[in-house]
ZAMARGU-4260 file (C-alpha; in steps of 0.2 Angstrom, whole numbers, plus 5000, padded with zeros to 4 digits):
<rodrens>
0) 4928/4901/5004 | 4928/4919/5007 | 4925/4926/5024 | 4909/4937/5023 | 4911/4946/5040
5) 4924/4959/5045 | 4939/4953/5054 | 4937/4951/5073 | 4938/4966/5084 | 4936/4978/5069
10) 4920/4988/5068 | 4919/4999/5053 | 4904/5011/5052 | 4905/5020/5035 | 4906/5038/5042
15) 4897/5051/5053 | 4884/5064/5047 | 4890/5079/5055 | 4874/5090/5051 | 4859/5081/5057
20) 4853/5072/5073 | 4852/5076/5091 | 4868/5085/5097 | 4870/5073/5112 | 4867/5058/5102
25) 4880/5064/5089 | 4893/5066/5103 | 4891/5048/5107 | 4891/5043/5089 | 4907/5052/5087
30) 4914/5044/5102 | 4910/5027/5096 | 4918/5031/5079 | 4934/5037/5088 | 4936/5022/5099
35) 4932/5009/5084 | 4945/5018/5074 | 4957/5017/5088 | 4954/4999/5091 | 4956/4995/5073
40) 4973/5003/5073 | 4978/4994/5088 | 4972/4978/5081 | 4983/4981/5065 | 4999/4981/5076
45) 4994/4965/5086 | 5003/4953/5073 | 5020/4960/5076 | 5029/4947/5086 | 5044/4955/5093
50) 5049/4973/5098 | 5062/4972/5085 | 5048/4972/5072 | 5043/4990/5077 | 5060/4996/5074
55) 5063/4988/5057 | 5061/4999/5042 | 5051/4988/5030 | 5053/5001/5016 | 5068/5012/5014
60) 5057/5028/5010 | 5048/5026/5026 | 5051/5026/5045 | 5050/5010/5054 | 5033/5004/5061
65) 5036/5012/5078 | 5034/5029/5070 | 5018/5025/5063 | 5012/5017/5079 | 5015/5034/5089
70) 5012/5045/5074 | 4992/5045/5074 | 4991/5048/5092 | 5003/5062/5090 | 4993/5069/5076
75) 4978/5070/5087 | 4988/5080/5101 | 4997/5091/5089 | 4981/5096/5080 | 4972/5098/5096
80) 4986/5108/5104 | 4986/5119/5089 | 4967/5122/5091 | 4970/5126/5110 | 4959/5112/5115
85) 4972/5102/5126 | 4989/5103/5133 | 5003/5092/5128 | 5005/5074/5136 | 5023/5069/5130
90) 5032/5084/5120 | 5047/5072/5116 | 5034/5060/5108 | 5025/5074/5100 | 5040/5079/5091
95) 5048/5063/5085 | 5032/5056/5080 | 5026/5071/5070 | 5032/5071/5052 | 5036/5058/5040
100) 5020/5053/5029 | 5026/5057/5012 | 5043/5055/5004 | 5047/5073/5002 | 5065/5081/5002
105) 5063/5088/5019 | 5058/5071/5027 | 5072/5067/5040 | 5074/5049/5037 | 5092/5047/5043
110) 5090/5034/5056 | 5105/5040/5065 | 5094/5055/5070 | 5082/5044/5080 | 5082/5035/5097
115) 5065/5026/5095 | 5056/5022/5111 | 5051/5006/5118 | 5034/5000/5110 | 5027/4998/5128
120) 5030/5016/5131 | 5022/5021/5115 | 5007/5010/5119 | 5006/5018/5136 | 5006/5035/5128
125) 4993/5030/5115 | 4982/5025/5130 | 4984/5042/5138 | 4979/5050/5121 | 4964/5039/5121
130) 4959/5045/5137 | 4962/5063/5134 | 4952/5063/5118 | 4937/5053/5126 | 4937/5066/5140
135) 4937/5080/5127 | 4922/5073/5118 | 4914/5072/5134 | 4917/5090/5139 | 4916/5100/5123
140) 4901/5110/5119 | 4892/5103/5103 | 4881/5111/5091 | 4876/5105/5074 | 4881/5106/5061
145) 4899/5102/5064 | 4910/5112/5051 | 4927/5119/5049 | 4926/5130/5064 | 4919/5117/5076
150) 4930/5110/5089 | 4924/5094/5085 | 4932/5095/5067 | 4950/5092/5073 | 4944/5077/5082
155) 4936/5071/5066 | 4952/5075/5057 | 4962/5065/5069 | 4950/5050/5067 | 4950/5050/5048
160) 4969/5053/5047 | 4971/5037/5058 | 4960/5027/5046 | 4972/5033/5032 | 4986/5026/5042
165) 4976/5010/5046 | 4979/5006/5026 | 4996/5014/5023 | 5004/5005/5038 | 4996/4988/5033
170) 5007/4991/5017 | 5023/4993/5027 | 5018/4977/5038 | 5016/4968/5022 | 5034/4972/5018
175) 5041/4966/5035 | 5051/4950/5036 | 5038/4936/5039 | 5048/4929/5055 | 5042/4945/5064
180) 5024/4942/5061 | 5010/4931/5067 | 5004/4923/5051 | 4989/4914/5060 | 4983/4930/5068
185) 4963/4928/5068 | 4960/4946/5064 | 4969/4947/5047 | 4966/4931/5038 | 4966/4931/5019
190) 4954/4924/5006 | 4958/4907/5002 | 4950/4906/4985 | 4958/4907/4968 | 4945/4906/4954
195) 4948/4900/4937 | 4955/4915/4928 | 4943/4925/4916 | 4947/4934/4900 | 4945/4953/4901
200) 4934/4963/4889 | 4929/4980/4885 | 4912/4988/4890 | 4907/5004/4883 | 4904/5019/4895
205) 4893/5033/4887 | 4900/5051/4887 | 4892/5063/4900 | 4897/5078/4910 | 4906/5074/4926
210) 4904/5086/4940 | 4916/5085/4955 | 4919/5094/4972 | 4909/5098/4987 | 4903/5113/4996
215) 4909/5118/5014 | 4891/5114/5021 | 4893/5096/5016 | 4887/5085/5030 | 4902/5073/5030
220) 4920/5076/5034 | 4932/5080/5020 | 4950/5084/5017 | 4954/5101/5009 | 4957/5095/4991
225) 4939/5088/4991 | 4931/5106/4991 | 4928/5118/4977 | 4920/5114/4961 | 4925/5106/4944
230) 4916/5099/4929 | 4922/5091/4912 | 4913/5084/4897 | 4918/5066/4895 | 4918/5057/4878
235) 4912/5040/4877 | 4925/5027/4880 | 4927/5008/4883 | 4933/5001/4900 | 4940/4984/4905
240) 4927/4973/4913 | 4938/4968/4926 | 4953/4975/4935 | 4969/4967/4927 | 4972/4951/4936
245) 4989/4943/4940 | 4987/4931/4926 | 4983/4945/4914 | 4998/4955/4920 | 5009/4939/4918
250) 5007/4941/4899 | 5015/4958/4900 | 5030/4951/4911 | 5032/4936/4899 | 5033/4947/4884
255) 5048/4956/4891 | 5038/4970/4898 | 5051/4974/4911 | 5066/4975/4899 | 5058/4984/4884
260) 5061/5002/4885 | 5047/5008/4873 | 5034/5003/4885 | 5040/5014/4899 | 5039/5033/4903
265) 5056/5041/4906 | 5052/5041/4925 | 5046/5023/4924 | 5062/5017/4915 | 5073/5026/4927
270) 5063/5018/4941 | 5064/5000/4934 | 5082/5002/4930 | 5087/5008/4947 | 5076/4995/4956
275) 5081/4980/4944 | 5063/4977/4945 | 5056/4961/4935 | 5039/4960/4942 | 5027/4969/4955
280) 5034/4971/4973 | 5022/4958/4981 | 5027/4944/4968 | 5040/4933/4975 | 5050/4925/4961
285) 5055/4907/4964 | 5070/4897/4958 | 5060/4887/4946 | 5053/4902/4937 | 5036/4902/4946
290) 5029/4914/4959 | 5023/4916/4976 | 5013/4930/4983 | 5015/4941/4999 | 4999/4945/5008
295) 5000/4956/5024 | 5006/4942/5036 | 5011/4927/5025 | 5017/4920/5009 | 5005/4911/4998
300) 5004/4902/4981 | 5001/4914/4967 | 4983/4919/4966 | 4981/4921/4948 | 4963/4927/4948
305) 4966/4941/4961 | 4970/4959/4955 | 4988/4963/4950 | 4995/4975/4963 | 5007/4988/4954
310) 5013/5006/4956 | 5007/5019/4943 | 5023/5016/4933 | 5021/4998/4930 | 5002/5000/4926
315) 5006/5013/4914 | 5020/5002/4905 | 5007/4988/4905 | 4994/4999/4895 | 5008/5005/4883
320) 5012/4987/4880 | 4993/4983/4878 | 4991/4998/4865 | 5006/4991/4855 | 4999/4974/4854
325) 4981/4978/4850 | 4985/4994/4840 | 4971/5003/4851 | 4973/5019/4861 | 4974/5009/4878
330) 4978/5019/4894 | 4973/5021/4912 | 4958/5032/4915 | 4959/5050/4920 | 4951/5055/4937
335) 4936/5062/4928 | 4934/5046/4918 | 4935/5036/4933 | 4921/5046/4941 | 4911/5044/4924
340) 4912/5025/4926 | 4907/5027/4945 | 4891/5037/4939 | 4887/5026/4926 | 4887/5011/4939
345) 4873/5021/4948 | 4882/5017/4965 | 4875/5027/4980 | 4887/5036/4991 | 4894/5026/5006
350) 4882/5032/5019 | 4868/5025/5009 | 4876/5008/5009 | 4867/4994/5019 | 4881/4982/5015
355) 4898/4986/5006 | 4895/4983/4988 | 4912/4976/4985 | 4928/4970/4994 | 4929/4985/5005
360) 4928/4992/5022 | 4935/4977/5030 | 4919/4968/5027 | 4927/4954/5019 | 4944/4945/5021
365) 4961/4954/5025 | 4967/4953/5006 | 4960/4954/4989 | 4948/4942/4981 | 4946/4935/4963
370) 4942/4950/4950 | 4926/4942/4945 | 4919/4941/4963 | 4909/4958/4965 | 4899/4963/4950
375) 4891/4981/4948 | 4879/4988/4935 | 4882/4985/4916 | 4893/4970/4920 | 4908/4980/4927
380) 4917/4972/4942 | 4926/4981/4956 | 4921/4998/4953 | 4925/5001/4971 | 4935/4990/4983
385) 4947/4975/4981 | 4962/4986/4976 | 4964/5005/4973 | 4964/5010/4955 | 4978/5021/4947
390) 4973/5035/4936 | 4982/5046/4924 | 4979/5062/4935 | 4991/5071/4946 | 4981/5079/4960
395) 4977/5097/4961 | 4965/5108/4970 | 4948/5112/4962 | 4942/5130/4959 | 4939/5138/4976
400) 4952/5127/4985 | 4956/5132/5003 | 4967/5125/5016 | 4961/5121/5033 | 4972/5131/5045
405) 4974/5116/5058 | 4982/5106/5043 | 4989/5118/5030 | 4999/5105/5022 | 4989/5090/5020
410) 4987/5093/5001 | 4997/5107/4995 | 5014/5098/4996 | 5007/5086/4984 | 5001/5098/4970
415) 5018/5096/4961 | 5012/5085/4947 | 5022/5070/4955 | 5007/5063/4965 | 4995/5053/4955
420) 4977/5051/4961 | 4971/5033/4965 | 4952/5029/4966 | 4940/5016/4972 | 4947/5010/4988
425) 4954/4993/4993 | 4949/4979/5005 | 4955/4989/5020 | 4948/5007/5015 | 4937/5014/5028
430) 4930/5030/5034 | 4932/5045/5022 | 4941/5034/5009 | 4924/5026/5005 | 4916/5043/5001
435) 4913/5048/4982 | 4921/5065/4985 | 4938/5057/4993 | 4954/5061/4984 | 4970/5053/4988
440) 4987/5053/4979 | 5004/5045/4980 | 5021/5047/4971 | 5020/5036/4956 | 5033/5023/4962
445) 5024/5020/4978 | 5015/5004/4982 | 4998/5004/4991 | 4985/4990/4989 | 4983/4997/4972
450) 4980/4990/4954 | 4971/4996/4939 | 4958/4994/4925 | 4962/5001/4908 | 4952/5010/4895
455) 4951/5014/4876 | 4949/5031/4871 | 4954/5043/4858 | 4952/5058/4870 | 4968/5066/4874
460) 4974/5065/4892 | 4975/5083/4899 | 4988/5084/4913 | 4987/5101/4921 | 5004/5109/4925
465) 5001/5115/4943 | 5019/5120/4945 | 5014/5138/4947 | 5013/5141/4965 | 4996/5149/4969
470) 4993/5146/4987 | 4988/5163/4994 | 4997/5161/5010 | 5014/5156/5002 | 5014/5168/4986
475) 5017/5184/4996 | 5033/5176/5003 | 5038/5170/4986 | 5039/5188/4981 | 5046/5193/4997
480) 5060/5181/4996 | 5064/5181/4977 | 5055/5195/4969 | 5057/5214/4967 | 5060/5227/4979
485) 5047/5239/4984 | 5048/5258/4990 | 5067/5257/4990 | 5067/5244/5004 | 5081/5231/5000
490) 5077/5212/5000 | 5075/5207/5018 | 5080/5189/5018 | 5096/5195/5009 | 5099/5208/5021
495) 5096/5199/5037 | 5107/5185/5031 | 5121/5198/5027 | 5120/5204/5045 | 5123/5187/5051
500) 5138/5185/5039 | 5145/5202/5044 | 5144/5197/5063 | 5152/5180/5059 | 5168/5188/5051
505) 5183/5180/5059 | 5172/5167/5068 | 5169/5148/5064 | 5157/5147/5050 | 5153/5128/5049
510) 5134/5125/5051 | 5120/5137/5053 | 5101/5136/5057 | 5089/5147/5050 | 5073/5147/5060
515) 5057/5154/5052 | 5066/5153/5034 | 5049/5154/5025 | 5052/5150/5007 | 5071/5148/5009
520) 5080/5164/5003 | 5089/5167/5020 | 5095/5149/5021 | 5103/5150/5003 | 5110/5167/5007
525) 5119/5160/5023 | 5126/5146/5013 | 5137/5159/5004 | 5147/5159/5020 | 5143/5143/5030
530) 5148/5125/5025 | 5130/5119/5029 | 5113/5127/5033 | 5097/5120/5038 | 5081/5130/5035
535) 5067/5126/5046 | 5048/5133/5046 | 5033/5128/5054 | 5024/5126/5038 | 5028/5113/5024
540) 5019/5124/5012 | 5032/5137/5014 | 5047/5126/5014 | 5042/5116/4999 | 5047/5132/4989
545) 5064/5131/4996 | 5064/5113/4992 | 5059/5117/4974 | 5073/5129/4973 | 5086/5117/4980
550) 5081/5103/4968 | 5077/5112/4952 | 5086/5129/4955 | 5070/5139/4951 | 5051/5141/4956
555) 5036/5149/4948 | 5022/5158/4956 | 5007/5168/4952 | 5005/5186/4960 | 4988/5194/4963
560) 4987/5211/4954 | 4968/5216/4956 | 4953/5205/4959 | 4955/5189/4949 | 4969/5196/4939
565) 4986/5189/4942 | 5003/5190/4935 | 5016/5175/4932 | 5034/5175/4939 | 5049/5164/4939
570) 5063/5165/4952 | 5080/5158/4948 | 5094/5155/4960 | 5107/5157/4946 | 5101/5175/4942
575) 5102/5178/4961 | 5120/5172/4962 | 5115/5158/4973 | 5115/5143/4962 | 5131/5137/4971
580) 5122/5136/4987 | 5110/5122/4982 | 5121/5108/4989 | 5124/5116/5005 | 5106/5119/5011
585) 5093/5107/5018 | 5075/5111/5023 | 5065/5103/5037 | 5048/5107/5045 | 5049/5110/5064
590) 5039/5118/5078 | 5050/5131/5087 | 5042/5127/5105 | 5045/5108/5102 | 5060/5107/5091
595) 5070/5090/5090 | 5085/5089/5100 | 5095/5084/5084 | 5095/5102/5079 | 5111/5106/5089
600) 5128/5110/5086 | 5127/5125/5076 | 5139/5140/5074 | 5125/5152/5070 | 5106/5152/5074
605) 5095/5165/5065 | 5078/5166/5073 | 5069/5176/5060 | 5051/5184/5065 | 5047/5167/5073
610) 5046/5171/5092 | 5030/5181/5089 | 5023/5166/5079 | 5026/5153/5092 | 5014/5147/5105
615) 5028/5146/5119 | 5043/5156/5114 | 5051/5156/5131 | 5054/5137/5130 | 5065/5139/5116
620) 5075/5154/5122 | 5078/5145/5139 | 5087/5131/5130 | 5094/5138/5114 | 5112/5139/5121
625) 5112/5120/5121 | 5110/5120/5102 | 5124/5132/5099 | 5143/5128/5100 | 5155/5138/5112
630) 5156/5156/5104 | 5141/5153/5093 | 5130/5167/5087 | 5111/5169/5090 | 5103/5182/5080
635) 5085/5187/5084 | 5074/5197/5072 | 5057/5201/5079 | 5043/5213/5077 | 5037/5210/5094
640) 5020/5210/5088 | 5011/5198/5100 | 4993/5191/5094 | 4981/5182/5106 | 4976/5172/5091
645) 4994/5164/5090 | 5002/5166/5107 | 4991/5165/5123 | 4994/5181/5133 | 5002/5172/5147
650) 5016/5166/5135 | 5019/5183/5128 | 5037/5189/5131 | 5032/5207/5132 | 5020/5220/5128
655) 5012/5220/5146 | 5013/5228/5163 | 5019/5221/5179 | 5016/5231/5195 | 5012/5245/5184
660) 5028/5245/5174 | 5030/5241/5156 | 5038/5224/5151 | 5045/5224/5134 | 5050/5209/5123
665) 5068/5216/5123 | 5068/5216/5142 | 5063/5198/5143 | 5075/5192/5130 | 5089/5200/5139
670) 5084/5191/5155 | 5082/5174/5148 | 5098/5175/5138 | 5110/5185/5150 | 5116/5169/5160
675) 5123/5161/5144 | 5125/5175/5131 | 5134/5191/5129 | 5125/5204/5118 | 5135/5211/5104
680) 5131/5229/5101 | 5114/5237/5102 | 5099/5232/5092 | 5097/5237/5074 | 5080/5241/5065
685) 5078/5233/5048 | 5063/5237/5037 | 5054/5225/5026 | 5039/5226/5014 | 5027/5212/5011
690) 5017/5213/4994 | 4999/5207/4995 | 4992/5215/4978 | 4998/5228/4966 | 4992/5241/4977
695) 4992/5234/4995 | 5008/5231/5005 | 5013/5228/5024 | 5027/5239/5029 | 5036/5233/5045
700) 5051/5235/5055 | 5060/5221/5065 | 5073/5224/5078 | 5088/5213/5076 | 5099/5209/5091
705) 5115/5198/5091 | 5121/5186/5105 | 5137/5177/5108 | 5137/5160/5118 | 5149/5162/5133
</rodrens>
């Protein structure tokens, strides 16, 4: 029998309307939503039997569970600190638990770099964060509607972020050794029914226009990629009545699906060859040729009527096999075609649900159920719920896309044509994941609680190539780093790197750290003289350009010319004479005021126009000597342009008066560094020009000072 109520200790309201109601009642609604989310995440980790379970890496491309246990609380704190709403509780935790959601080239997954704390200490930290946020909810002024600028928005951001990790962390727990888990934990019991398998069939979906995207005044929380507008005319197609079941997928396996090259994309074949895969990850082959099945906490007999859970590459190969066998154009739906199926089902949006329409929102068991359990309009099953559904569409922004300044790298690092959209949610999807407008994407070889349905359509699949960088905050720095020179001013990143290399003549040139590297040129230039260079910037949006250059040797971007007119540009490391530096450079995301201790042992640190962009620059300067080798060089380039919107005035290094006397940034730098450094020569002015449009530029001058560690 299938459990019909949510697992114990888990309460899952659909979402919060941020536009309507009494403000004080809304405050309490948000408080309840926060605590219910926090409770659910705590409950997820209850089945871990031993502390070693927290430190075990379930997936080679992910941190151990202890990271994710601390990460969601740290996310709350880091965003609220950035919004200037709270002070830090544990700077160490708020550094080591900060980054690691997606498998990106700058993720620091070398476990030797981490000393993971005791789970009990992390639990205590999470309790302190809970109290901090509860108090914040109590004391913040509240007005409706709550929009992007509201102080309650980052609280909602943290809540929805934790609900995402409720799901993604459950996938990691599903990969832990069973001996580390309590299989009988009452909160996470699975469906115990396996129906007789059903034969799949096709049902026609009439064509229509699909309109996607929402406006900034929408009443519900959304991530940046949901906003904007997009429409497309969808041709009539046929879709499978059911999600592909384990039994239906077995036919593909038994017909040599995993060993027949023709069924796989190039990427898919590379993956299946590397992994030596012969079945989906959660199928467990037995010696007699049969299969067991791994749920979150236990191993069970193969439930043949449940949906097959695959990555995109396997789902695509199945469709290619099906097309070859049926001689029909079988494929996965695009994002727009999935929405057309959703609209055709006439399913209202989640806030209008009285009860979950399928196996979703933790209102059923802690697992999938048979694919013929939940029927929707026109005979389709599992339009939403049970497992996520793969699509053909890599994620990108809609027209009008904007980033939220508190989370500028939620979406843009995934706009690389390598992250495909999944739709519909799974049994553990809650919160924003339930909403019609929600958009989530993963790399094609990743596993979630995801399966697929196939469609038959002659319509071509249009995969937009979003490899042209269009982010308005990033594009000027693409040109600044790799583009033309303007008004006779030489390329600044090249020049600042050359100053460092000239200073380092006859000195040890082993490792260098480029802090504030933006899109990466200075790091590549430093690699001409250093054996290894690490480039760090606060924004993943910036460093992903450096990662592209390292991985591919080139990047492409659009430059605004006038109004909506843009020009297209490609930068190539080979043409810049820097192709040989690609193997010597790495890029990481980091916060100058809370930089990990692993970033030490350098012969050179270049601090490039980052002091004035830090909320606490003094903290770094007080300890920077600990990051340098004896005789190492610190080169500081700064405009000394302090802004209250970035740095609280009490944390400025200069630009104010004390007892009627001027205090300059240079004075404070000398005071902070004098005990551990000798200054080399006098300061030097260096110009730079930042292009905004064809006729608008910023012309600036930095002062460069150099310091040798005593």
